[in-house]
N, C-alpha and C positions, 0 to 999 in steps of 0.2 A: 849664560850663567846658570849654573845649576843650584839646586837647593843646598848642597853641601858647602859651596863657597860662601853662601850667605851665613850659614851657621858658623863657619870658621872665622869670618870677619867679626861676627857678633861676639864670639868667644875671645878673640884677640882684643877687641875693644873693651870688654868687661875686665880682662886681666890687666890691661893698661890702666883702667880706672882704679882698680884695687892697688896697683903699685903707686899711682899718684896720691891716693888717699893715705897710704902708709908712709910715704915720704913727707907729706904735709904734717903728719902727727909728730914728727921728730924736730920740727923747727922751734926756734926760741919763742917765748911768749911775747905778745905785742907790747904789753906794759909790765915790765918786771917790778917786783915789790920794792926794790931799792931806788927807783926813779920817781920823779914827780909826774903826775898824770896830766896836770894842766899848768899853765903859766902862773896861776894864782897859788898853787901849793907852796912854792918857795916863799912867796910873799906872806902867806898865812903862817908858815913855820917861823919866819923872822919876827912876826908880831906875837907869836905864842898862841895862835888860834888854830893851828893845824889839827885836823881830825884824821885819824888813821882810816884807811879805806875798808878795813875789815875789823870785826869784833867777834867775840865768842858768844854763842847763845848759852842758855842755861844747861844745855847738854854737852857743852864743850866743842861744838862744831863751829868752824869759822863761817860767818855770814857777812854780807855787805853792811856797813854802818850807815844806812841811808838816813835814818832820823837825825843823827848828829851832823851829817854832812849837808843836809838840805834845810836845816832849821834856819829861821831868820835871826840875824844877829842884831 
């Protein structure tokens, strides 16, 4: 095996990795915004205690609503 065949195999592997990464970016999100994230979200919504997963910060950017979701009831 020559040095050229090793470089060709490396280039083919790199291009295959780029194609796989590009295809993975086009898939659906794991947790869409319109579905419940846990089995308790539906229960909390029925009880009127559901807290949205995201809120807006003072600058208008969406951020996770961790304080509201993790507080003790």
